[in-house]
N, CA and C atoms as a LAMMPS dump frame, in Angstrom:
ITEM: TIMESTEP
0
ITEM: NUMBER OF ATOMS
588
ITEM: BOX BOUNDS ff ff ff
-5.0000000000000000e+02 5.0000000000000000e+02
-5.0000000000000000e+02 5.0000000000000000e+02
-5.0000000000000000e+02 5.0000000000000000e+02
ITEM: ATOMS id mol type element x y z
1 1 1 N -318.049 90.048 91.639
2 1 2 C -317.049 90.769 92.387
3 1 3 C -315.812 90.931 91.521
4 2 1 N -315.265 92.131 91.486
5 2 2 C -314.021 92.354 90.76
6 2 3 C -312.937 91.595 91.491
7 3 1 N -312.302 90.692 90.795
8 3 2 C -311.334 89.85 91.483
9 3 3 C -310.032 89.801 90.709
10 4 1 N -309.429 90.93 90.593
11 4 2 C -308.092 90.957 90.013
12 4 3 C -307.183 91.719 90.962
13 5 1 N -306.004 92.013 90.524
14 5 2 C -305.019 92.596 91.426
15 5 3 C -305.307 94.061 91.698
16 6 1 N -304.824 94.537 92.814
17 6 2 C -304.987 95.931 93.19
18 6 3 C -303.621 96.505 93.502
19 7 1 N -303.36 97.678 92.972
20 7 2 C -302.102 98.357 93.224
21 7 3 C -302.416 99.629 93.982
22 8 1 N -301.57 99.983 94.926
23 8 2 C -301.724 101.269 95.602
24 8 3 C -300.572 102.162 95.192
25 9 1 N -300.879 103.432 95.003
26 9 2 C -299.82 104.339 94.612
27 9 3 C -300.086 105.708 95.21
28 10 1 N -299.108 106.269 95.869
29 10 2 C -299.23 107.639 96.351
30 10 3 C -298.976 108.591 95.195
31 11 1 N -299.898 109.515 94.93
32 11 2 C -299.716 110.458 93.835
33 11 3 C -298.885 111.661 94.241
34 12 1 N -298.66 111.822 95.524
35 12 2 C -297.851 112.936 95.993
36 12 3 C -296.38 112.576 95.859
37 13 1 N -295.514 113.591 95.827
38 13 2 C -294.084 113.287 95.781
39 13 3 C -293.682 112.48 97.008
40 14 1 N -292.705 111.604 96.871
41 14 2 C -292.283 110.799 98.015
42 14 3 C -291.883 111.683 99.187
43 15 1 N -292.288 111.299 100.374
44 15 2 C -291.969 112.056 101.575
45 15 3 C -291.654 111.046 102.67
46 16 1 N -290.39 110.827 102.895
47 16 2 C -289.953 109.798 103.826
48 16 3 C -290.514 110.038 105.217
49 17 1 N -290.683 111.295 105.61
50 17 2 C -291.137 111.597 106.961
51 17 3 C -292.55 111.078 107.245
52 18 1 N -293.389 110.924 106.229
53 18 2 C -294.755 110.47 106.487
54 18 3 C -294.847 108.958 106.581
55 19 1 N -293.816 108.266 106.218
56 19 2 C -293.84 106.816 106.324
57 19 3 C -294.596 106.146 105.191
58 20 1 N -294.775 106.83 104.084
59 20 2 C -295.455 106.205 102.955
60 20 3 C -294.544 105.153 102.344
61 21 1 N -295.128 104.24 101.616
62 21 2 C -294.354 103.145 101.039
63 21 3 C -294.389 103.226 99.522
64 22 1 N -293.553 102.433 98.917
65 22 2 C -293.568 102.315 97.46
66 22 3 C -294.835 101.569 97.057
67 23 1 N -295.18 101.557 95.752
68 23 2 C -296.391 100.841 95.328
69 23 3 C -296.389 99.386 95.792
70 24 1 N -297.548 98.922 96.232
71 24 2 C -297.702 97.554 96.703
72 24 3 C -298.603 96.779 95.765
73 25 1 N -298.233 95.583 95.428
74 25 2 C -299.072 94.703 94.63
75 25 3 C -299.739 93.723 95.585
76 26 1 N -301.057 93.756 95.632
77 26 2 C -301.79 92.881 96.533
78 26 3 C -302.649 91.949 95.688
79 27 1 N -302.215 90.706 95.452
80 27 2 C -303.018 89.8 94.627
81 27 3 C -304.29 89.39 95.354
82 28 1 N -305.379 89.329 94.613
83 28 2 C -306.68 88.95 95.187
84 28 3 C -306.65 87.498 95.63
85 29 1 N -306.232 86.628 94.751
86 29 2 C -306.029 85.226 95.083
87 29 3 C -305.217 84.592 93.963
88 30 1 N -304.925 83.313 94.091
89 30 2 C -304.07 82.65 93.107
90 30 3 C -304.728 82.524 91.736
91 31 1 N -306.059 82.417 91.694
92 31 2 C -306.786 82.256 90.434
93 31 3 C -307.885 83.305 90.305
94 32 1 N -307.517 84.561 89.997
95 32 2 C -308.553 85.592 89.904
96 32 3 C -309.514 85.313 88.763
97 33 1 N -310.766 85.715 88.956
98 33 2 C -311.781 85.572 87.914
99 33 3 C -312.084 86.944 87.352
100 34 1 N -312.263 87.012 86.058
101 34 2 C -312.557 88.269 85.395
102 34 3 C -314.06 88.508 85.413
103 35 1 N -314.443 89.76 85.642
104 35 2 C -315.858 90.127 85.548
105 35 3 C -316.199 90.235 84.076
106 36 1 N -317.247 89.56 83.655
107 36 2 C -317.655 89.554 82.256
108 36 3 C -318.864 90.464 82.066
109 37 1 N -319.049 91.034 80.875
110 37 2 C -320.217 91.881 80.627
111 37 3 C -321.504 91.143 80.991
112 38 1 N -322.399 91.848 81.666
113 38 2 C -323.666 91.253 82.086
114 38 3 C -323.632 90.713 83.498
115 39 1 N -322.44 90.428 84.028
116 39 2 C -322.322 89.982 85.407
117 39 3 C -322.41 91.183 86.34
118 40 1 N -322.683 90.922 87.6
119 40 2 C -322.752 91.972 88.606
120 40 3 C -321.501 91.918 89.467
121 41 1 N -321.104 93.069 90.009
122 41 2 C -319.914 93.115 90.849
123 41 3 C -320.089 94.161 91.943
124 42 1 N -319.251 94.042 92.962
125 42 2 C -319.137 95.055 94.007
126 42 3 C -317.659 95.377 94.168
127 43 1 N -317.364 96.537 94.737
128 43 2 C -315.992 96.876 95.121
129 43 3 C -316.053 97.312 96.574
130 44 1 N -315.222 96.696 97.389
131 44 2 C -315.249 96.927 98.825
132 44 3 C -313.839 97.146 99.35
133 45 1 N -313.726 98.033 100.339
134 45 2 C -312.468 98.179 101.07
135 45 3 C -312.473 97.097 102.139
136 46 1 N -311.48 96.231 102.106
137 46 2 C -311.436 95.144 103.085
138 46 3 C -311.039 95.668 104.46
139 47 1 N -309.953 96.418 104.546
140 47 2 C -309.514 97.017 105.802
141 47 3 C -308.381 97.99 105.491
142 48 1 N -308.113 98.866 106.444
143 48 2 C -307.014 99.817 106.278
144 48 3 C -306.53 100.248 107.651
145 49 1 N -305.244 100.524 107.73
146 49 2 C -304.696 101.061 108.969
147 49 3 C -303.664 102.125 108.616
148 50 1 N -303.398 102.979 109.576
149 50 2 C -302.401 104.038 109.381
150 50 3 C -301.491 104.075 110.602
151 51 1 N -300.219 104.34 110.349
152 51 2 C -299.255 104.53 111.429
153 51 3 C -298.789 105.972 111.338
154 52 1 N -298.952 106.717 112.414
155 52 2 C -298.639 108.134 112.419
156 52 3 C -297.25 108.349 112.995
157 53 1 N -296.262 108.426 112.1
158 53 2 C -294.878 108.619 112.518
159 53 3 C -294.269 109.747 111.703
160 54 1 N -293.44 110.528 112.313
161 54 2 C -292.739 111.588 111.604
162 54 3 C -293.17 112.966 112.066
163 55 1 N -292.344 113.937 111.741
164 55 2 C -292.583 115.3 112.223
165 55 3 C -293.833 115.927 111.639
166 56 1 N -294.281 115.466 110.493
167 56 2 C -295.484 116.033 109.88
168 56 3 C -296.706 115.863 110.787
169 57 1 N -296.7 114.852 111.648
170 57 2 C -297.86 114.577 112.499
171 57 3 C -297.797 115.278 113.855
172 58 1 N -296.742 116.072 114.123
173 58 2 C -296.623 116.726 115.42
174 58 3 C -297.741 117.727 115.671
175 59 1 N -298.176 118.422 114.638
176 59 2 C -299.22 119.433 114.797
177 59 3 C -300.562 118.997 114.23
178 60 1 N -300.668 117.788 113.724
179 60 2 C -301.906 117.317 113.096
180 60 3 C -302.843 116.75 114.138
181 61 1 N -304.115 117.058 114.013
182 61 2 C -305.125 116.584 114.967
183 61 3 C -305.883 115.371 114.44
184 62 1 N -306.222 115.372 113.133
185 62 2 C -307.038 114.289 112.583
186 62 3 C -306.574 113.891 111.191
187 63 1 N -306.872 112.648 110.854
188 63 2 C -306.728 112.148 109.501
189 63 3 C -308.135 111.953 108.96
190 64 1 N -308.402 112.486 107.779
191 64 2 C -309.707 112.347 107.14
192 64 3 C -309.513 111.467 105.908
193 65 1 N -310.3 110.398 105.812
194 65 2 C -310.212 109.479 104.686
195 65 3 C -311.429 109.714 103.803
196 66 1 N -311.192 110.047 102.536
197 66 2 C -312.278 110.286 101.597
198 66 3 C -312.167 109.308 100.435
199 67 1 N -313.249 109.199 99.686
200 67 2 C -313.216 108.335 98.502
201 67 3 C -313.948 109.011 97.356
202 68 1 N -313.566 108.618 96.155
203 68 2 C -314.232 109.065 94.928
204 68 3 C -314.476 107.825 94.077
205 69 1 N -315.69 107.711 93.573
206 69 2 C -316.051 106.583 92.72
207 69 3 C -316.706 107.125 91.462
208 70 1 N -316.283 106.641 90.316
209 70 2 C -316.917 107.008 89.052
210 70 3 C -317.222 105.731 88.284
211 71 1 N -318.514 105.472 88.078
212 71 2 C -318.92 104.282 87.327
213 71 3 C -318.887 104.512 85.823
214 72 1 N -318.656 105.751 85.39
215 72 2 C -318.635 106.077 83.963
216 72 3 C -319.918 105.572 83.3
217 73 1 N -321.041 105.955 83.902
218 73 2 C -322.349 105.483 83.441
219 73 3 C -323.311 106.664 83.401
220 74 1 N -324.198 106.724 82.392
221 74 2 C -325.12 107.859 82.256
222 74 3 C -326.033 108.089 83.462
223 75 1 N -326.353 107.049 84.222
224 75 2 C -327.241 107.209 85.377
225 75 3 C -326.651 108.202 86.378
226 76 1 N -325.339 108.218 86.487
227 76 2 C -324.676 109.129 87.417
228 76 3 C -324.102 110.356 86.714
229 77 1 N -324.44 110.521 85.451
230 77 2 C -323.942 111.685 84.731
231 77 3 C -322.442 111.667 84.517
232 78 1 N -321.842 110.497 84.532
233 78 2 C -320.401 110.337 84.355
234 78 3 C -319.61 111.195 85.347
235 79 1 N -320.162 111.373 86.559
236 79 2 C -319.522 112.174 87.592
237 79 3 C -318.985 111.279 88.703
238 80 1 N -317.998 111.799 89.408
239 80 2 C -317.485 111.105 90.589
240 80 3 C -318.469 111.274 91.743
241 81 1 N -318.62 110.225 92.521
242 81 2 C -319.4 110.305 93.754
243 81 3 C -318.399 110.37 94.894
244 82 1 N -318.456 111.448 95.644
245 82 2 C -317.504 111.751 96.714
246 82 3 C -318.081 111.273 98.039
247 83 1 N -317.238 110.809 98.95
248 83 2 C -317.691 110.4 100.282
249 83 3 C -316.597 110.671 101.303
250 84 1 N -317.024 110.988 102.515
251 84 2 C -316.083 111.062 103.639
252 84 3 C -316.208 109.733 104.359
253 85 1 N -315.174 108.925 104.278
254 85 2 C -315.215 107.583 104.839
255 85 3 C -315.052 107.581 106.353
256 86 1 N -314.008 108.235 106.852
257 86 2 C -313.708 108.225 108.278
258 86 3 C -312.898 109.453 108.662
259 87 1 N -313.023 109.838 109.926
260 87 2 C -312.16 110.852 110.535
261 87 3 C -311.577 110.212 111.786
262 88 1 N -310.266 110.2 111.893
263 88 2 C -309.608 109.541 113.019
264 88 3 C -308.627 110.496 113.686
265 89 1 N -308.623 110.482 115.024
266 89 2 C -307.626 111.243 115.769
267 89 3 C -306.25 110.675 115.463
268 90 1 N -305.277 111.556 115.429
269 90 2 C -303.9 111.147 115.184
270 90 3 C -303.21 110.919 116.524
271 91 1 N -302.737 109.709 116.731
272 91 2 C -301.945 109.361 117.913
273 91 3 C -300.578 108.941 117.404
274 92 1 N -299.595 109.776 117.633
275 92 2 C -298.27 109.546 117.068
276 92 3 C -297.657 108.241 117.533
277 93 1 N -296.845 107.663 116.638
278 93 2 C -296.079 106.444 116.893
279 93 3 C -296.969 105.255 117.248
280 94 1 N -298.16 105.23 116.67
281 94 2 C -299.069 104.118 116.936
282 94 3 C -299.849 103.809 115.673
283 95 1 N -299.866 102.542 115.274
284 95 2 C -300.672 102.126 114.125
285 95 3 C -302.099 101.903 114.583
286 96 1 N -303.055 102.391 113.785
287 96 2 C -304.456 102.265 114.162
288 96 3 C -305.284 101.801 112.986
289 97 1 N -306.245 100.933 113.273
290 97 2 C -307.213 100.528 112.264
291 97 3 C -308.099 101.729 111.964
292 98 1 N -308.38 101.958 110.685
293 98 2 C -309.178 103.114 110.301
294 98 3 C -310.674 102.814 110.282
295 99 1 N -311.043 101.556 110.43
296 99 2 C -312.461 101.228 110.442
297 99 3 C -313.093 101.242 109.069
298 100 1 N -312.292 101.064 108.035
299 100 2 C -312.829 101.024 106.675
300 100 3 C -313.159 99.589 106.313
301 101 1 N -314.386 99.332 106.011
302 101 2 C -314.764 98.008 105.507
303 101 3 C -316.048 98.118 104.699
304 102 1 N -316.306 99.313 104.188
305 102 2 C -317.541 99.561 103.467
306 102 3 C -317.452 99.134 102.013
307 103 1 N -318.621 98.873 101.453
308 103 2 C -318.712 98.724 100.013
309 103 3 C -318.613 100.113 99.4
310 104 1 N -317.773 100.269 98.398
311 104 2 C -317.71 101.517 97.647
312 104 3 C -318.719 101.485 96.511
313 105 1 N -318.891 100.307 95.932
314 105 2 C -319.863 100.103 94.843
315 105 3 C -320.681 98.879 95.202
316 106 1 N -322.007 98.999 95.078
317 106 2 C -322.867 97.899 95.462
318 106 3 C -323.551 97.269 94.265
319 107 1 N -323.259 96.03 93.985
320 107 2 C -323.94 95.147 93.051
321 107 3 C -324.469 95.856 91.804
322 108 1 N -323.552 96.215 90.913
323 108 2 C -323.938 96.861 89.665
324 108 3 C -323.582 95.944 88.495
325 109 1 N -324.341 96.031 87.409
326 109 2 C -324.015 95.194 86.247
327 109 3 C -322.777 95.72 85.532
328 110 1 N -321.981 94.826 85.006
329 110 2 C -320.744 95.205 84.312
330 110 3 C -321.071 95.662 82.896
331 111 1 N -321.766 96.785 82.783
332 111 2 C -322.167 97.306 81.474
333 111 3 C -321.375 98.542 81.082
334 112 1 N -320.535 99.035 81.962
335 112 2 C -319.735 100.226 81.677
336 112 3 C -318.329 99.804 81.241
337 113 1 N -317.601 100.675 80.517
338 113 2 C -316.266 100.277 80.05
339 113 3 C -315.241 100.143 81.163
340 114 1 N -315.35 100.99 82.18
341 114 2 C -314.422 100.898 83.305
342 114 3 C -315.009 101.633 84.505
343 115 1 N -314.409 101.375 85.654
344 115 2 C -314.815 101.978 86.921
345 115 3 C -313.571 102.565 87.57
346 116 1 N -313.685 103.784 88.065
347 116 2 C -312.544 104.437 88.721
348 116 3 C -312.827 104.593 90.209
349 117 1 N -311.852 104.257 91.023
350 117 2 C -311.97 104.362 92.475
351 117 3 C -310.711 105.045 93.003
352 118 1 N -310.892 105.978 93.941
353 118 2 C -309.763 106.644 94.57
354 118 3 C -310.05 106.792 96.057
355 119 1 N -309.066 106.499 96.886
356 119 2 C -309.174 106.702 98.329
357 119 3 C -308.043 107.648 98.717
358 120 1 N -308.406 108.745 99.395
359 120 2 C -307.435 109.783 99.728
360 120 3 C -307.338 109.975 101.233
361 121 1 N -306.123 110.239 101.692
362 121 2 C -305.851 110.481 103.106
363 121 3 C -305.433 111.946 103.247
364 122 1 N -306.258 112.731 103.94
365 122 2 C -306.048 114.169 104.075
366 122 3 C -305.821 114.49 105.551
367 123 1 N -304.881 115.376 105.83
368 123 2 C -304.604 115.777 107.208
369 123 3 C -305.444 116.991 107.583
370 124 1 N -306.15 116.896 108.701
371 124 2 C -306.91 118.016 109.264
372 124 3 C -306.026 118.619 110.355
373 125 1 N -305.183 119.557 109.957
374 125 2 C -304.157 120.08 110.861
375 125 3 C -304.725 120.886 112.015
376 126 1 N -305.869 121.516 111.815
377 126 2 C -306.431 122.384 112.846
378 126 3 C -307.674 121.794 113.502
379 127 1 N -307.942 120.528 113.229
380 127 2 C -309.075 119.837 113.848
381 127 3 C -310.408 120.523 113.544
382 128 1 N -310.541 121.008 112.328
383 128 2 C -311.748 121.735 111.936
384 128 3 C -312.969 120.835 111.819
385 129 1 N -312.745 119.553 111.573
386 129 2 C -313.879 118.624 111.458
387 129 3 C -314.234 117.946 112.786
388 130 1 N -313.625 118.384 113.873
389 130 2 C -313.839 117.733 115.176
390 130 3 C -315.317 117.655 115.543
391 131 1 N -316.067 118.723 115.317
392 131 2 C -317.488 118.742 115.691
393 131 3 C -318.314 117.778 114.842
394 132 1 N -317.79 117.401 113.683
395 132 2 C -318.533 116.508 112.785
396 132 3 C -318.025 115.072 112.817
397 133 1 N -317.023 114.79 113.639
398 133 2 C -316.406 113.465 113.643
399 133 3 C -317.411 112.351 113.885
400 134 1 N -318.298 112.513 114.847
401 134 2 C -319.257 111.44 115.127
402 134 3 C -320.208 111.245 113.948
403 135 1 N -320.598 112.325 113.264
404 135 2 C -321.441 112.186 112.072
405 135 3 C -320.689 111.483 110.952
406 136 1 N -319.419 111.844 110.771
407 136 2 C -318.602 111.205 109.734
408 136 3 C -318.476 109.712 110.011
409 137 1 N -318.149 109.355 111.238
410 137 2 C -317.911 107.955 111.584
411 137 3 C -319.187 107.133 111.708
412 138 1 N -320.337 107.803 111.7
413 138 2 C -321.633 107.104 111.632
414 138 3 C -322.126 106.983 110.194
415 139 1 N -321.239 107.24 109.229
416 139 2 C -321.528 107.114 107.794
417 139 3 C -322.562 108.11 107.289
418 140 1 N -322.679 109.264 107.929
419 140 2 C -323.64 110.279 107.5
420 140 3 C -323.27 110.918 106.162
421 141 1 N -321.98 110.908 105.816
422 141 2 C -321.534 111.53 104.575
423 141 3 C -320.989 110.482 103.606
424 142 1 N -321.63 109.321 103.64
425 142 2 C -321.182 108.178 102.853
426 142 3 C -322.4 107.404 102.372
427 143 1 N -322.473 107.138 101.088
428 143 2 C -323.498 106.268 100.518
429 143 3 C -322.831 105.374 99.494
430 144 1 N -323.228 104.118 99.481
431 144 2 C -322.675 103.169 98.521
432 144 3 C -323.189 103.533 97.134
433 145 1 N -322.304 103.532 96.15
434 145 2 C -322.673 103.89 94.787
435 145 3 C -323.386 102.724 94.127
436 146 1 N -324.516 103.028 93.52
437 146 2 C -325.335 102.02 92.86
438 146 3 C -325.969 102.65 91.629
439 147 1 N -326.458 101.831 90.711
440 147 2 C -327.144 102.351 89.54
441 147 3 C -328.658 102.425 89.727
442 148 1 N -329.177 101.909 90.831
443 148 2 C -330.616 102.016 91.091
444 148 3 C -330.949 103.498 91.203
445 149 1 N -331.938 103.998 90.443
446 149 2 C -332.191 105.443 90.394
447 149 3 C -332.31 106.129 91.751
448 150 1 N -333.118 105.63 92.722
449 150 2 C -333.173 106.341 93.996
450 150 3 C -331.825 106.333 94.721
451 151 1 N -331.134 105.196 94.719
452 151 2 C -329.84 105.092 95.412
453 151 3 C -328.796 105.968 94.743
454 152 1 N -328.806 106.041 93.415
455 152 2 C -327.847 106.877 92.688
456 152 3 C -328.068 108.351 93.02
457 153 1 N -329.324 108.777 93.086
458 153 2 C -329.626 110.177 93.402
459 153 3 C -329.185 110.521 94.818
460 154 1 N -329.423 109.621 95.766
461 154 2 C -329.016 109.861 97.149
462 154 3 C -327.494 109.913 97.244
463 155 1 N -326.807 108.985 96.595
464 155 2 C -325.338 108.964 96.636
465 155 3 C -324.766 110.256 96.067
466 156 1 N -325.342 110.749 94.958
467 156 2 C -324.868 112.002 94.377
468 156 3 C -325.091 113.172 95.329
469 157 1 N -326.276 113.244 95.948
470 157 2 C -326.596 114.346 96.864
471 157 3 C -325.701 114.326 98.1
472 158 1 N -325.55 113.143 98.699
473 158 2 C -324.695 113.024 99.873
474 158 3 C -323.248 113.336 99.494
475 159 1 N -322.828 112.888 98.332
476 159 2 C -321.472 113.157 97.855
477 159 3 C -321.203 114.644 97.681
478 160 1 N -322.175 115.373 97.129
479 160 2 C -322.012 116.816 96.957
480 160 3 C -321.908 117.515 98.31
481 161 1 N -322.733 117.079 99.272
482 161 2 C -322.679 117.644 100.616
483 161 3 C -321.326 117.342 101.279
484 162 1 N -320.864 116.097 101.156
485 162 2 C -319.582 115.703 101.751
486 162 3 C -318.436 116.528 101.176
487 163 1 N -318.459 116.731 99.865
488 163 2 C -317.401 117.511 99.229
489 163 3 C -317.428 118.966 99.706
490 164 1 N -318.617 119.538 99.861
491 164 2 C -318.726 120.917 100.347
492 164 3 C -318.241 121.035 101.788
493 165 1 N -318.495 120.017 102.595
494 165 2 C -318.022 120.043 103.984
495 165 3 C -316.504 120.07 104.028
496 166 1 N -315.852 119.199 103.274
497 166 2 C -314.39 119.178 103.256
498 166 3 C -313.848 120.497 102.715
499 167 1 N -314.445 121.023 101.644
500 167 2 C -313.989 122.294 101.066
501 167 3 C -314.172 123.453 102.041
502 168 1 N -315.233 123.408 102.848
503 168 2 C -315.517 124.485 103.794
504 168 3 C -314.601 124.431 105.009
505 169 1 N -314.373 123.248 105.544
506 169 2 C -313.665 123.134 106.815
507 169 3 C -312.16 122.955 106.684
508 170 1 N -311.689 122.43 105.569
509 170 2 C -310.239 122.228 105.403
510 170 3 C -309.761 123.162 104.297
511 171 1 N -308.87 124.095 104.619
512 171 2 C -308.389 125.063 103.618
513 171 3 C -307.794 124.364 102.4
514 172 1 N -307.91 125.032 101.245
515 172 2 C -307.461 124.446 99.972
516 172 3 C -306.016 123.983 100.02
517 173 1 N -305.144 124.759 100.655
518 173 2 C -303.726 124.388 100.685
519 173 3 C -303.462 123.159 101.54
520 174 1 N -304.414 122.78 102.397
521 174 2 C -304.252 121.592 103.237
522 174 3 C -305.01 120.381 102.693
523 175 1 N -305.759 120.552 101.608
524 175 2 C -306.57 119.457 101.074
525 175 3 C -305.79 118.493 100.191
526 176 1 N -304.548 118.79 99.923
527 176 2 C -303.735 117.881 99.115
528 176 3 C -303.507 116.6 99.91
529 177 1 N -303.935 115.453 99.38
530 177 2 C -303.763 114.207 100.152
531 177 3 C -302.296 113.886 100.408
532 178 1 N -302.028 113.332 101.589
533 178 2 C -300.659 112.881 101.856
534 178 3 C -300.422 111.527 101.21
535 179 1 N -301.507 110.824 100.921
536 179 2 C -301.424 109.514 100.274
537 179 3 C -302.72 109.271 99.535
538 180 1 N -302.621 108.677 98.351
539 180 2 C -303.815 108.412 97.549
540 180 3 C -303.648 107.074 96.839
541 181 1 N -304.678 106.259 96.914
542 181 2 C -304.712 104.998 96.18
543 181 3 C -305.771 105.123 95.103
544 182 1 N -305.381 104.904 93.859
545 182 2 C -306.321 105.042 92.751
546 182 3 C -306.304 103.78 91.919
547 183 1 N -307.479 103.377 91.466
548 183 2 C -307.589 102.212 90.604
549 183 3 C -308.579 102.47 89.502
550 184 1 N -308.247 102.022 88.297
551 184 2 C -309.134 102.124 87.145
552 184 3 C -309.392 100.698 86.689
553 185 1 N -310.565 100.173 87.025
554 185 2 C -310.893 98.786 86.725
555 185 3 C -311.533 98.718 85.348
556 186 1 N -310.852 98.083 84.407
557 186 2 C -311.287 98.025 83.023
558 186 3 C -312.237 96.846 82.841
559 187 1 N -313.499 97.121 82.454
560 187 2 C -314.499 96.079 82.289
561 187 3 C -314.832 95.794 80.838
562 188 1 N -314.175 96.463 79.922
563 188 2 C -314.467 96.255 78.505
564 188 3 C -314.13 94.825 78.114
565 189 1 N -314.961 94.199 77.238
566 189 2 C -314.692 92.807 76.839
567 189 3 C -313.291 92.652 76.259
568 190 1 N -312.585 91.646 76.735
569 190 2 C -311.25 91.342 76.218
570 190 3 C -310.156 92.23 76.749
571 191 1 N -310.493 93.179 77.61
572 191 2 C -309.466 94.1 78.131
573 191 3 C -308.855 93.526 79.405
574 192 1 N -307.666 93.945 79.691
575 192 2 C -307.026 93.56 80.943
576 192 3 C -307.139 94.727 81.9
577 193 1 N -307.076 94.42 83.168
578 193 2 C -307.197 95.478 84.165
579 193 3 C -306.017 96.405 84.105
580 194 1 N -306.301 97.686 84.231
581 194 2 C -305.271 98.693 84.149
582 194 3 C -305.437 99.652 85.312
583 195 1 N -304.352 99.972 85.96
584 195 2 C -304.39 100.949 87.054
585 195 3 C -303.422 102.066 86.716
586 196 1 N -303.843 103.319 86.958
587 196 2 C -302.969 104.434 86.603
588 196 3 C -301.721 104.482 87.464
């Protein structure tokens, strides 16, 4: 298990009305262990919540949480695997658990130089994904990334479908995330973890 620190950073310009925060440092534990080459690891979202406050949420119907994972490994063609994690109704002035607790990466050997993970929060202003919400929340557009050939092929296929769904239903000008957490986990021998 990757057990070092995680930083969250919004890549969008600061917007006080959305209630975003400055970067947060969340230590894994007091004595983190480094993943060594040849060891196996997973990356999992422990939990997440959102508080919908501010004028930006007055006309918004849903929050869509997506993820991108790149293992930087030939089995996946060095491509990102896209997933729709959750779609949640927006209830203003109320913090809500997003129901994220999935593995993003499942038990892969630390043979790649680094792993990139991004979680994005996109506003569905016109509720275009409403008809697909139950499919999204049943993990229909989500597969854990793995290097096992059948699992890797399924994750890539589901990821391509998930990306096309978001591109089809949410207009390009609305697809800019309001908040994004990105991490680049460096697994090269002797390297320290680096996050963009």
